[in-house]
C-alpha positions as a Markdown table, in Angstrom:
| # | Residue | x | y | z |
|---|---|---|---|---|
| 1 | Unk | 21.6 | -14.9 | 14.8 |
| 2 | Unk | 20.7 | -11.6 | 13.2 |
| 3 | Unk | 17.1 | -10.4 | 12.5 |
| 4 | Unk | 16.7 | -7.4 | 10.3 |
| 5 | Unk | 13.3 | -5.8 | 9.6 |
| 6 | Unk | 13.4 | -4.0 | 6.2 |
| 7 | Unk | 10.5 | -1.6 | 6.4 |
| 8 | Unk | 9.2 | 0.4 | 3.4 |
| 9 | Unk | 7.2 | 3.3 | 4.7 |
| 10 | Unk | 5.3 | 4.2 | 1.5 |
| 11 | Unk | 3.8 | 0.6 | 1.4 |
| 12 | Unk | 3.8 | 0.2 | 5.2 |
| 13 | Unk | 5.4 | -3.2 | 4.5 |
| 14 | Unk | 7.9 | -5.2 | 6.4 |
| 15 | Unk | 10.3 | -7.7 | 4.8 |
| 16 | Unk | 12.6 | -9.7 | 7.0 |
| 17 | Unk | 16.3 | -10.8 | 6.6 |
| 18 | Unk | 17.5 | -13.4 | 9.1 |
| 19 | Unk | 21.1 | -14.8 | 9.3 |
| 20 | Unk | 22.4 | -17.8 | 11.3 |
| 21 | Unk | 26.0 | -19.0 | 10.8 |
| 22 | Unk | 26.6 | -19.0 | 7.0 |
| 23 | Unk | 23.0 | -19.2 | 5.9 |
| 24 | Unk | 20.1 | -16.8 | 5.6 |
| 25 | Unk | 16.4 | -16.6 | 4.8 |
| 26 | Unk | 14.2 | -13.8 | 3.7 |
| 27 | Unk | 10.4 | -13.4 | 4.3 |
| 28 | Unk | 8.1 | -11.4 | 1.9 |
| 29 | Unk | 10.8 | -9.6 | -0.1 |
| 30 | Unk | 10.1 | -6.4 | -2.1 |
| 31 | Unk | 10.1 | -6.5 | -5.9 |
| 32 | Unk | 13.6 | -5.1 | -6.3 |
| 33 | Unk | 16.1 | -7.7 | -5.3 |
| 34 | Unk | 19.5 | -6.0 | -5.4 |
| 35 | Unk | 19.3 | -4.7 | -1.7 |
| 36 | Unk | 19.0 | -8.3 | -0.6 |
| 37 | Unk | 21.8 | -9.5 | -2.8 |
| 38 | Unk | 24.0 | -6.8 | -1.4 |
| 39 | Unk | 23.2 | -7.9 | 2.2 |
| 40 | Unk | 24.0 | -11.5 | 1.4 |
| 41 | Unk | 27.3 | -10.6 | -0.2 |
| 42 | Unk | 28.3 | -8.3 | 2.6 |
| 43 | Unk | 27.5 | -10.9 | 5.2 |
| 44 | Unk | 29.1 | -13.7 | 3.1 |
| 45 | Unk | 26.2 | -16.0 | 3.5 |
| 46 | Unk | 24.0 | -18.1 | 1.3 |
| 47 | Unk | 20.3 | -17.6 | 0.9 |
| 48 | Unk | 18.7 | -20.9 | 1.8 |
| 49 | Unk | 15.0 | -20.1 | 1.6 |
| 50 | Unk | 12.6 | -17.4 | 0.6 |
| 51 | Unk | 9.4 | -17.6 | 2.7 |
| 52 | Unk | 6.1 | -16.1 | 1.6 |
| 53 | Unk | 3.4 | -15.7 | 4.2 |
| 54 | Unk | 0.7 | -15.6 | 1.5 |
| 55 | Unk | -0.2 | -14.4 | -1.9 |
| 56 | Unk | 0.0 | -10.6 | -1.3 |
| 57 | Unk | -2.6 | -8.3 | -2.7 |
| 58 | Unk | -1.2 | -4.9 | -2.0 |
| 59 | Unk | 2.3 | -5.3 | -3.5 |
| 60 | Unk | 4.3 | -7.6 | -5.8 |
| 61 | Unk | 6.8 | -9.7 | -4.0 |
| 62 | Unk | 10.4 | -10.2 | -5.2 |
| 63 | Unk | 10.2 | -13.9 | -4.6 |
| 64 | Unk | 10.4 | -15.1 | -8.2 |
| 65 | Unk | 13.3 | -12.9 | -9.2 |
| 66 | Unk | 15.2 | -13.6 | -6.0 |
| 67 | Unk | 14.8 | -17.3 | -6.4 |
| 68 | Unk | 16.1 | -17.2 | -10.0 |
| 69 | Unk | 19.2 | -15.1 | -8.9 |
| 70 | Unk | 20.1 | -17.1 | -5.8 |
| 71 | Unk | 18.8 | -20.6 | -6.4 |
| 72 | Unk | 17.0 | -20.4 | -3.1 |
| 73 | Unk | 13.6 | -22.2 | -3.1 |
| 74 | Unk | 10.3 | -20.3 | -2.4 |
| 75 | Unk | 8.3 | -21.7 | 0.5 |
| 76 | Unk | 4.5 | -21.3 | 1.0 |
| 77 | Unk | 2.2 | -22.6 | 3.6 |
| 78 | Unk | -0.3 | -25.4 | 3.0 |
| 79 | Unk | -2.9 | -25.1 | 0.2 |
| 80 | Unk | -0.9 | -22.6 | -1.9 |
| 81 | Unk | -0.9 | -23.4 | -5.6 |
| 82 | Unk | 1.6 | -21.0 | -7.4 |
| 83 | Unk | 2.2 | -21.4 | -11.1 |
| 84 | Unk | 6.0 | -21.7 | -10.5 |
| 85 | Unk | 8.1 | -24.2 | -8.6 |
| 86 | Unk | 7.9 | -23.9 | -4.9 |
| 87 | Unk | 7.9 | -25.9 | -1.7 |
| 88 | Unk | 4.4 | -26.2 | -0.3 |
| 89 | Unk | 5.0 | -26.8 | 3.4 |
| 90 | Unk | 2.9 | -28.9 | 5.7 |
| 91 | Unk | 1.5 | -27.5 | 8.9 |
| 92 | Unk | 4.1 | -27.7 | 11.7 |
| 93 | Unk | 6.9 | -28.5 | 9.2 |
| 94 | Unk | 10.3 | -27.3 | 10.4 |
| 95 | Unk | 13.0 | -25.7 | 8.2 |
| 96 | Unk | 16.6 | -25.4 | 9.5 |
| 97 | Unk | 18.8 | -22.4 | 8.6 |
| 98 | Unk | 22.3 | -22.4 | 10.2 |
| 99 | Unk | 21.7 | -23.1 | 13.9 |
| 100 | Unk | 18.1 | -21.9 | 14.0 |
| 101 | Unk | 14.8 | -23.3 | 13.0 |
| 102 | Unk | 11.6 | -22.0 | 11.4 |
| 103 | Unk | 8.3 | -23.7 | 12.0 |
| 104 | Unk | 5.3 | -23.3 | 9.7 |
| 105 | Unk | 2.0 | -22.5 | 11.4 |
| 106 | Unk | -0.8 | -22.7 | 9.0 |
| 107 | Unk | -3.1 | -19.7 | 10.0 |
| 108 | Unk | -5.8 | -19.3 | 7.3 |
| 109 | Unk | -8.4 | -16.6 | 7.4 |
| 110 | Unk | -6.9 | -13.6 | 5.7 |
| 111 | Unk | -6.3 | -16.0 | 2.8 |
| 112 | Unk | -6.5 | -19.8 | 2.9 |
| 113 | Unk | -2.8 | -20.3 | 2.4 |
| 114 | Unk | -1.8 | -17.7 | 5.0 |
| 115 | Unk | 0.9 | -18.9 | 7.3 |
| 116 | Unk | 2.8 | -17.6 | 10.3 |
| 117 | Unk | 6.5 | -18.6 | 10.7 |
| 118 | Unk | 7.7 | -19.4 | 14.3 |
| 119 | Unk | 11.4 | -18.8 | 14.9 |
| 120 | Unk | 13.4 | -21.0 | 17.3 |
| 121 | Unk | 16.8 | -19.8 | 18.3 |
| 122 | Unk | 20.1 | -21.7 | 18.6 |
| 123 | Unk | 18.9 | -23.2 | 21.9 |
| 124 | Unk | 15.5 | -24.3 | 20.6 |
| 125 | Unk | 13.7 | -21.5 | 22.3 |
| 126 | Unk | 10.7 | -20.0 | 20.5 |
| 127 | Unk | 11.6 | -16.3 | 20.1 |
| 128 | Unk | 9.5 | -14.7 | 17.4 |
| 129 | Unk | 6.7 | -15.0 | 14.9 |
| 130 | Unk | 6.7 | -13.6 | 11.4 |
| 131 | Unk | 2.9 | -13.2 | 11.2 |
| 132 | Unk | 2.3 | -11.9 | 7.7 |
| 133 | Unk | -1.2 | -10.5 | 7.4 |
| 134 | Unk | -2.6 | -12.9 | 10.1 |
| 135 | Unk | -1.7 | -10.7 | 13.0 |
| 136 | Unk | -0.8 | -7.0 | 12.9 |
| 137 | Unk | 0.1 | -4.7 | 15.8 |
| 138 | Unk | -3.3 | -3.5 | 17.0 |
| 139 | Unk | -5.3 | -5.4 | 14.4 |
| 140 | Unk | -5.6 | -8.6 | 12.3 |
| 141 | Unk | -5.6 | -9.2 | 8.6 |
| 142 | Unk | -8.8 | -8.3 | 6.8 |
| 143 | Unk | -10.8 | -11.4 | 5.9 |
| 144 | Unk | -12.7 | -10.0 | 2.9 |
| 145 | Unk | -10.0 | -10.2 | 0.2 |
| 146 | Unk | -10.1 | -14.0 | -0.6 |
| 147 | Unk | -13.9 | -14.4 | -1.0 |
| 148 | Unk | -13.9 | -14.9 | -4.7 |
| 149 | Unk | -11.0 | -17.4 | -4.6 |
| 150 | Unk | -12.5 | -19.5 | -1.9 |
| 151 | Unk | -16.3 | -19.1 | -2.6 |
| 152 | Unk | -16.6 | -18.1 | 1.1 |
| 153 | Unk | -18.2 | -15.1 | 2.7 |
| 154 | Unk | -16.2 | -12.6 | 4.6 |
| 155 | Unk | -17.9 | -13.8 | 7.8 |
| 156 | Unk | -16.8 | -17.4 | 7.1 |
| 157 | Unk | -13.2 | -16.3 | 6.5 |
| 158 | Unk | -13.3 | -14.2 | 9.7 |
| 159 | Unk | -14.4 | -17.2 | 11.6 |
| 160 | Unk | -11.5 | -19.2 | 10.2 |
| 161 | Unk | -9.1 | -16.4 | 11.2 |
| 162 | Unk | -10.5 | -16.5 | 14.7 |
| 163 | Unk | -9.8 | -20.2 | 15.0 |
| 164 | Unk | -6.2 | -19.7 | 13.6 |
| 165 | Unk | -5.5 | -17.0 | 16.2 |
| 166 | Unk | -7.0 | -18.9 | 19.1 |
| 167 | Unk | -5.4 | -22.2 | 18.3 |
| 168 | Unk | -2.0 | -21.2 | 16.8 |
| 169 | Unk | -1.1 | -17.8 | 18.1 |
| 170 | Unk | -2.7 | -17.2 | 21.5 |
| 171 | Unk | -1.1 | -20.3 | 23.1 |
| 172 | Unk | 2.4 | -19.0 | 22.4 |
| 173 | Unk | 4.6 | -17.3 | 25.0 |
| 174 | Unk | 4.0 | -13.7 | 25.9 |
| 175 | Unk | 7.7 | -13.1 | 25.4 |
| 176 | Unk | 7.6 | -13.9 | 21.7 |
| 177 | Unk | 8.3 | -10.9 | 19.4 |
| 178 | Unk | 5.7 | -10.2 | 16.7 |
| 179 | Unk | 7.0 | -9.2 | 13.3 |
| 180 | Unk | 4.0 | -8.4 | 11.0 |
| 181 | Unk | 4.0 | -7.8 | 7.2 |
| 182 | Unk | 2.4 | -4.4 | 7.5 |
| 183 | Unk | 2.0 | -1.4 | 9.8 |
| 184 | Unk | -0.1 | 1.8 | 10.1 |
| 185 | Unk | -1.1 | 3.2 | 6.7 |
| 186 | Unk | -1.6 | -0.2 | 5.0 |
| 187 | Unk | -4.9 | -0.9 | 3.4 |
| 188 | Unk | -4.7 | -4.5 | 4.7 |
| 189 | Unk | -6.0 | -3.5 | 8.1 |
| 190 | Unk | -8.0 | -0.6 | 9.7 |
| 191 | Unk | -6.5 | -0.1 | 13.2 |
| 192 | Unk | -2.8 | -0.8 | 13.0 |
| 193 | Unk | -0.3 | 0.8 | 15.4 |
| 194 | Unk | 2.5 | 3.0 | 14.3 |
| 195 | Unk | 5.1 | 0.6 | 15.9 |
| 196 | Unk | 6.5 | -2.1 | 13.6 |
| 197 | Unk | 7.3 | -4.8 | 16.2 |
| 198 | Unk | 6.0 | -5.8 | 19.6 |
| 199 | Unk | 5.8 | -8.6 | 22.1 |
| 200 | Unk | 2.9 | -11.0 | 21.7 |
| 201 | Unk | 2.1 | -10.5 | 25.4 |
| 202 | Unk | 1.4 | -6.8 | 24.8 |
| 203 | Unk | -0.7 | -7.6 | 21.8 |
| 204 | Unk | -2.8 | -10.0 | 23.9 |
| 205 | Unk | -3.5 | -7.0 | 26.2 |
| 206 | Unk | -4.0 | -4.2 | 23.7 |
| 207 | Unk | -5.2 | -5.6 | 20.4 |
| 208 | Unk | -8.9 | -5.3 | 20.2 |
| 209 | Unk | -9.3 | -8.3 | 17.9 |
| 210 | Unk | -7.5 | -10.6 | 20.4 |
| 211 | Unk | -9.8 | -9.4 | 23.2 |
| 212 | Unk | -13.2 | -10.4 | 21.9 |
| 213 | Unk | -15.2 | -12.7 | 24.2 |
| 214 | Unk | -16.2 | -15.1 | 21.4 |
| 215 | Unk | -16.1 | -15.9 | 17.7 |
| 216 | Unk | -19.3 | -14.0 | 17.0 |
| 217 | Unk | -18.0 | -10.8 | 18.5 |
| 218 | Unk | -14.7 | -11.2 | 16.8 |
| 219 | Unk | -16.3 | -11.6 | 13.4 |
| 220 | Unk | -18.5 | -8.6 | 13.9 |
| 221 | Unk | -15.7 | -6.3 | 15.2 |
| 222 | Unk | -13.1 | -7.3 | 12.6 |
| 223 | Unk | -15.5 | -6.7 | 9.7 |
| 224 | Unk | -17.0 | -3.5 | 11.1 |
| 225 | Unk | -15.8 | -0.4 | 9.3 |
| 226 | Unk | -13.6 | -2.1 | 6.6 |
| 227 | Unk | -13.2 | 0.2 | 3.6 |
| 228 | Unk | -13.7 | -1.5 | 0.2 |
| 229 | Unk | -10.6 | -3.3 | -1.0 |
| 230 | Unk | -8.6 | -1.6 | -3.7 |
| 231 | Unk | -9.5 | -2.7 | -7.2 |
| 232 | Unk | -5.8 | -3.5 | -8.1 |
| 233 | Unk | -5.4 | -6.0 | -5.3 |
| 234 | Unk | -6.6 | -8.9 | -7.5 |
| 235 | Unk | -4.1 | -8.1 | -10.2 |
| 236 | Unk | -1.2 | -8.1 | -7.7 |
| 237 | Unk | -2.4 | -11.5 | -6.3 |
| 238 | Unk | -2.4 | -12.8 | -9.9 |
| 239 | Unk | 1.2 | -11.6 | -10.4 |
| 240 | Unk | 2.4 | -13.0 | -7.1 |
| 241 | Unk | 0.8 | -16.3 | -7.9 |
| 242 | Unk | 1.5 | -16.6 | -11.6 |
| 243 | Unk | 4.9 | -14.9 | -11.9 |
| 244 | Unk | 5.9 | -11.6 | -13.6 |
| 245 | Unk | 8.5 | -9.9 | -15.9 |
| 246 | Unk | 11.9 | -9.4 | -14.2 |
| 247 | Unk | 12.3 | -6.1 | -12.4 |
| 248 | Unk | 15.4 | -5.3 | -14.4 |
| 249 | Unk | 13.5 | -5.5 | -17.7 |
| 250 | Unk | 10.8 | -3.3 | -16.3 |
| 251 | Unk | 13.3 | -0.7 | -15.2 |
| 252 | Unk | 15.2 | -0.7 | -18.5 |
| 253 | Unk | 12.0 | -0.4 | -20.5 |
| 254 | Unk | 10.7 | 2.6 | -18.4 |
| 255 | Unk | 14.1 | 4.4 | -18.4 |
| 256 | Unk | 13.4 | 5.9 | -21.8 |
| 257 | Unk | 13.7 | 9.8 | -22.1 |
| 258 | Unk | 11.1 | 11.4 | -24.3 |
| 259 | Unk | 11.6 | 14.9 | -25.6 |
| 260 | Unk | 8.8 | 17.5 | -25.3 |
| 261 | Unk | 8.4 | 17.5 | -29.1 |
| 262 | Unk | 7.8 | 13.7 | -29.1 |
| 263 | Unk | 5.9 | 13.5 | -25.9 |
| 264 | Unk | 2.4 | 14.1 | -27.2 |
| 265 | Unk | 2.8 | 11.7 | -30.1 |
| 266 | Unk | 4.1 | 8.9 | -27.8 |
| 267 | Unk | 1.2 | 9.5 | -25.4 |
| 268 | Unk | -1.3 | 9.4 | -28.2 |
| 269 | Unk | 0.1 | 6.4 | -30.0 |
| 270 | Unk | 0.6 | 4.4 | -26.8 |
| 271 | Unk | -2.7 | 5.5 | -25.1 |
| 272 | Unk | -0.6 | 6.2 | -22.1 |
| 273 | Unk | -1.7 | 8.0 | -19.0 |
| 274 | Unk | 0.5 | 11.0 | -18.1 |
| 275 | Unk | 1.4 | 10.6 | -14.5 |
| 276 | Unk | 3.0 | 13.7 | -12.9 |
| 277 | Unk | 4.9 | 12.7 | -9.7 |
| 278 | Unk | 6.0 | 16.1 | -8.5 |
| 279 | Unk | 4.8 | 17.7 | -5.2 |
| 280 | Unk | 1.3 | 19.2 | -5.2 |
| 281 | Unk | 3.0 | 22.6 | -4.4 |
| 282 | Unk | 4.7 | 22.5 | -7.8 |
| 283 | Unk | 2.1 | 20.7 | -9.8 |
| 284 | Unk | -0.8 | 23.2 | -9.2 |
| 285 | Unk | 1.3 | 26.1 | -10.7 |
| 286 | Unk | 1.7 | 24.4 | -14.0 |
| 287 | Unk | 1.4 | 21.0 | -15.6 |
| 288 | Unk | 0.8 | 19.2 | -18.9 |
| 289 | Unk | -2.9 | 19.2 | -19.7 |
| 290 | Unk | -4.8 | 16.0 | -18.7 |
| 291 | Unk | -1.9 | 14.9 | -16.4 |
| 292 | Unk | -2.8 | 13.1 | -13.2 |
| 293 | Unk | -0.8 | 14.2 | -10.1 |
| 294 | Unk | 0.2 | 11.6 | -7.6 |
| 295 | Unk | 3.2 | 12.9 | -5.7 |
| 296 | Unk | 6.2 | 10.6 | -5.2 |
| 297 | Unk | 6.8 | 12.0 | -1.8 |
| 298 | Unk | 3.8 | 10.4 | -0.2 |
| 299 | Unk | 1.8 | 7.1 | -0.4 |
| 300 | Unk | 2.6 | 7.0 | -4.1 |
| 301 | Unk | 2.3 | 3.4 | -5.1 |
| 302 | Unk | -1.0 | 2.6 | -3.2 |
| 303 | Unk | -2.7 | 5.7 | -4.7 |
| 304 | Unk | -1.5 | 4.8 | -8.2 |
| 305 | Unk | -3.1 | 1.4 | -7.7 |
| 306 | Unk | -6.3 | 2.9 | -6.4 |
| 307 | Unk | -6.6 | 5.6 | -9.1 |
| 308 | Unk | -5.3 | 3.9 | -12.2 |
| 309 | Unk | -6.3 | 0.3 | -11.2 |
| 310 | Unk | -5.2 | -1.5 | -14.3 |
| 311 | Unk | -1.6 | -2.5 | -13.8 |
| 312 | Unk | -1.2 | -3.1 | -17.5 |
| 313 | Unk | -2.2 | 0.5 | -18.5 |
| 314 | Unk | 0.7 | 2.3 | -20.2 |
| 315 | Unk | 2.2 | 5.2 | -18.3 |
| 316 | Unk | 4.4 | 8.2 | -19.2 |
| 317 | Unk | 6.1 | 9.9 | -16.3 |
| 318 | Unk | 6.7 | 13.6 | -15.5 |
| 319 | Unk | 9.1 | 13.7 | -12.6 |
| 320 | Unk | 11.5 | 15.9 | -10.7 |
| 321 | Unk | 15.0 | 15.5 | -12.3 |
| 322 | Unk | 16.8 | 12.5 | -10.9 |
| 323 | Unk | 13.7 | 10.6 | -9.6 |
| 324 | Unk | 12.8 | 8.8 | -12.7 |
| 325 | Unk | 14.1 | 5.4 | -11.6 |
| 326 | Unk | 12.6 | 5.8 | -8.2 |
| 327 | Unk | 9.2 | 6.3 | -9.7 |
| 328 | Unk | 9.5 | 3.3 | -12.0 |
| 329 | Unk | 10.7 | 1.2 | -9.1 |
| 330 | Unk | 7.8 | 2.2 | -6.8 |
| 331 | Unk | 5.3 | 1.6 | -9.6 |
| 332 | Unk | 6.7 | -1.9 | -10.2 |
| 333 | Unk | 6.3 | -2.7 | -6.5 |
| 334 | Unk | 2.5 | -2.6 | -7.1 |
| 335 | Unk | 2.6 | -4.3 | -10.5 |
| 336 | Unk | 2.6 | -1.2 | -12.8 |
| 337 | Unk | 5.2 | -2.5 | -15.2 |
| 338 | Unk | 4.2 | -0.7 | -18.4 |
| 339 | Unk | 6.0 | 2.6 | -18.1 |
| 340 | Unk | 6.9 | 3.6 | -21.6 |
| 341 | Unk | 9.2 | 6.5 | -20.7 |
| 342 | Unk | 9.5 | 9.8 | -19.0 |
| 343 | Unk | 9.6 | 13.5 | -20.1 |
| 344 | Unk | 13.2 | 14.4 | -20.7 |
| 345 | Unk | 14.3 | 17.4 | -18.7 |
| 346 | Unk | 11.2 | 17.3 | -16.5 |
| 347 | Unk | 8.4 | 19.9 | -16.6 |
| 348 | Unk | 10.8 | 22.8 | -17.1 |
| 349 | Unk | 11.7 | 21.4 | -20.5 |
| 350 | Unk | 8.0 | 21.3 | -21.4 |
| 351 | Unk | 7.4 | 24.9 | -20.2 |
| 352 | Unk | 10.5 | 26.2 | -22.0 |
| 353 | Unk | 9.3 | 24.6 | -25.2 |
| 354 | Unk | 6.3 | 27.0 | -25.1 |
| 355 | Unk | 3.7 | 24.2 | -25.1 |
| 356 | Unk | 0.3 | 24.5 | -23.5 |
| 357 | Unk | 0.2 | 24.4 | -19.6 |
| 358 | Unk | -2.7 | 23.9 | -17.3 |
| 359 | Unk | -3.1 | 24.9 | -13.6 |
| 360 | Unk | -5.2 | 24.1 | -10.5 |
| 361 | Unk | -7.1 | 26.8 | -8.6 |
| 362 | Unk | -5.4 | 26.4 | -5.2 |
| 363 | Unk | -6.2 | 28.8 | -2.4 |
| 364 | Unk | -5.0 | 29.3 | 1.2 |
| 365 | Unk | -7.2 | 28.2 | 4.0 |
| 366 | Unk | -7.7 | 31.8 | 5.3 |
| 367 | Unk | -9.2 | 32.8 | 1.9 |
| 368 | Unk | -11.6 | 29.8 | 2.2 |
| 369 | Unk | -12.5 | 31.0 | 5.7 |
| 370 | Unk | -13.4 | 34.5 | 4.4 |
| 371 | Unk | -15.7 | 33.1 | 1.7 |
| 372 | Unk | -17.3 | 30.3 | 3.9 |
| 373 | Unk | -20.9 | 30.5 | 4.8 |
| 374 | Unk | -23.7 | 28.0 | 5.5 |
| 375 | Unk | -24.4 | 27.6 | 1.8 |
| 376 | Unk | -20.8 | 26.9 | 0.8 |
| 377 | Unk | -20.3 | 23.5 | -0.9 |
| 378 | Unk | -17.3 | 21.7 | 0.6 |
| 379 | Unk | -16.1 | 18.3 | -0.5 |
| 380 | Unk | -13.9 | 16.3 | 1.9 |
| 381 | Unk | -11.9 | 13.6 | 0.2 |
| 382 | Unk | -10.4 | 12.0 | 3.3 |
| 383 | Unk | -11.1 | 8.5 | 4.6 |
| 384 | Unk | -14.3 | 7.8 | 6.4 |
| 385 | Unk | -12.7 | 7.5 | 9.8 |
| 386 | Unk | -11.0 | 11.0 | 9.3 |
| 387 | Unk | -14.3 | 12.6 | 8.3 |
| 388 | Unk | -16.2 | 10.9 | 11.2 |
| 389 | Unk | -13.6 | 12.2 | 13.7 |
| 390 | Unk | -14.0 | 15.9 | 12.7 |
| 391 | Unk | -15.0 | 17.8 | 9.6 |
| 392 | Unk | -16.2 | 21.2 | 8.3 |
| 393 | Unk | -19.9 | 21.8 | 9.1 |
| 394 | Unk | -22.1 | 20.6 | 6.3 |
| 395 | Unk | -19.2 | 19.3 | 4.3 |
| 396 | Unk | -19.9 | 16.4 | 1.9 |
| 397 | Unk | -18.0 | 13.2 | 2.4 |
| 398 | Unk | -16.6 | 12.0 | -1.0 |
| 399 | Unk | -13.6 | 9.9 | -0.4 |
| 400 | Unk | -10.9 | 10.0 | -3.0 |
| 401 | Unk | -10.9 | 6.3 | -3.7 |
| 402 | Unk | -14.5 | 6.6 | -4.9 |
| 403 | Unk | -14.0 | 9.6 | -7.2 |
| 404 | Unk | -15.0 | 7.7 | -10.3 |
| 405 | Unk | -18.5 | 7.3 | -8.8 |
| 406 | Unk | -19.1 | 10.7 | -7.2 |
| 407 | Unk | -17.5 | 12.9 | -9.8 |
| 408 | Unk | -20.3 | 11.9 | -12.2 |
| 409 | Unk | -22.9 | 13.6 | -10.1 |
| 410 | Unk | -21.1 | 17.0 | -9.8 |
| 411 | Unk | -22.8 | 20.1 | -11.2 |
| 412 | Unk | -20.2 | 21.8 | -13.4 |
| 413 | Unk | -22.0 | 25.1 | -12.9 |
| 414 | Unk | -21.8 | 25.0 | -9.1 |
| 415 | Unk | -18.6 | 26.2 | -7.5 |
| 416 | Unk | -17.3 | 24.0 | -4.6 |
| 417 | Unk | -14.2 | 23.7 | -2.4 |
| 418 | Unk | -12.2 | 20.5 | -2.1 |
| 419 | Unk | -9.8 | 19.4 | 0.6 |
| 420 | Unk | -8.1 | 16.4 | 2.3 |
| 421 | Unk | -5.9 | 16.4 | 5.4 |
| 422 | Unk | -2.8 | 18.2 | 4.0 |
| 423 | Unk | -3.2 | 18.7 | 0.3 |
| 424 | Unk | -1.8 | 15.5 | -1.2 |
| 425 | Unk | -5.0 | 13.6 | -1.9 |
| 426 | Unk | -7.0 | 16.7 | -2.8 |
| 427 | Unk | -4.5 | 17.6 | -5.5 |
| 428 | Unk | -4.9 | 14.0 | -6.9 |
| 429 | Unk | -8.6 | 14.7 | -7.0 |
| 430 | Unk | -8.2 | 18.1 | -8.5 |
| 431 | Unk | -6.1 | 16.8 | -11.3 |
| 432 | Unk | -8.6 | 14.1 | -12.1 |
| 433 | Unk | -11.5 | 16.5 | -12.0 |
| 434 | Unk | -9.7 | 19.0 | -14.3 |
| 435 | Unk | -8.9 | 16.2 | -16.8 |
| 436 | Unk | -12.7 | 15.5 | -17.0 |
| 437 | Unk | -13.6 | 19.1 | -17.6 |
| 438 | Unk | -14.8 | 19.7 | -14.0 |
| 439 | Unk | -13.1 | 23.0 | -13.2 |
| 440 | Unk | -15.4 | 25.2 | -11.1 |
| 441 | Unk | -13.7 | 24.5 | -7.8 |
| 442 | Unk | -11.0 | 25.7 | -5.4 |
| 443 | Unk | -8.6 | 23.3 | -3.8 |
| 444 | Unk | -7.6 | 24.3 | -0.3 |
| 445 | Unk | -3.8 | 24.4 | 0.4 |
| 446 | Unk | -2.8 | 22.6 | 3.5 |
| 447 | Unk | -6.2 | 20.9 | 3.7 |
| 448 | Unk | -8.0 | 20.3 | 7.0 |
| 449 | Unk | -4.9 | 20.8 | 9.0 |
| 450 | Unk | -4.9 | 24.4 | 7.9 |
| 451 | Unk | -8.6 | 24.8 | 8.0 |
| 452 | Unk | -8.5 | 24.0 | 11.7 |
| 453 | Unk | -6.4 | 27.1 | 12.3 |
| 454 | Unk | -9.2 | 29.3 | 11.0 |
| 455 | Unk | -12.6 | 30.2 | 12.3 |
| 456 | Unk | -14.5 | 27.9 | 9.9 |
| 457 | Unk | -17.0 | 26.0 | 12.0 |
| 458 | Unk | -16.3 | 22.3 | 12.5 |
| 459 | Unk | -18.0 | 19.3 | 14.2 |
| 460 | Unk | -16.8 | 18.2 | 17.6 |
| 461 | Unk | -13.8 | 15.9 | 17.6 |
| 462 | Unk | -14.6 | 12.2 | 18.1 |
| 463 | Unk | -11.8 | 9.7 | 18.7 |
| 464 | Unk | -12.1 | 6.7 | 16.2 |
| 465 | Unk | -9.6 | 4.3 | 17.9 |
| 466 | Unk | -10.8 | 0.8 | 18.6 |
| 467 | Unk | -7.9 | 0.1 | 21.0 |
């Protein structure tokens, strides 16, 4: 038996490829299927099943394409109702793959169809669980995403999740390995560890959610401090549940070079958003006016989802040369399939054509420190937990994900400084503000990490861990 965790850092997502004898199964595959097909061919095995732990909200699974290409059926847990053909398993149903078995444990709470898959090795020993979004390392799945679909409150769903964990997961052996669907950085939880696999016994000791004295305490602690879910989540659920255009078609459609001379016409006629995926360090020096910067070298796809929201919105890309297909692929992972093309030759071709260029007023942290006083207006766009841990004295907390709300209240005549932790998120904010005619600000290079190296007064550090 071979278990391979295929972890994608930018999504903090874990897919699983498991082989026994001449058969294999895959759990929660990513949108692009070729890497899985390559593994199957290399190992000379047949894909017998594609298991889905639930209808994912934060990414589009590759289950539909992979099933069409391999003939392997898609398997969901009880109560799932996809629009395509699939096996809807019963609780405790067992599937055989080679000499191993996989048992379905229905564990609702994150969503009502959520299921955990219990792996039994060649000797029948229970060795691992693929826990999806039911159990993470250091946390459990957020129970507030399925409220509309179930007509339940988040408290009711949290109570159901508590029962699932207590009745299905906690009785299992401490030696069992836990393979979750997500790790630290995912918006599907709030307190996940950086590790991507662990023993169940260690989670029983260290996971705050598994150490609550009763259901009431569990519900209160799990719901406490949850950030609002991303607006694009519902669209990803719909695609995972209803099907989608093949990834190959999406890639082919998006791989269309557009010359600088045609670029503005295509953008205007299509109504496309111009998405510049270069690093912030390059973007601020010069970019196409009204572009939005979300760097490819970062949490690209989740921030695209958070900022653009509508997965059907047309997009034109400005990229570093040679990264066009990577950008299209990573957009497709979160359902943004309507890329109409990319700037041929990258930003240099635009600049060389003599067309209009915009810039962001970025300054080093030491310059900010020299100008800082008690009346200085500072906007911190980090997460609430980061801000609560430590921030510049008198700074305003305006998290990036809520920029559509707080940007409306800014006084265009009042200068302010803006920062995040390292500059990635604040440049996203800066590009959005500039595009809306809000320009009287300075973005701080290196963010709070660099500010801490100066004499700018800060609040005392407070650890935010729930562990």
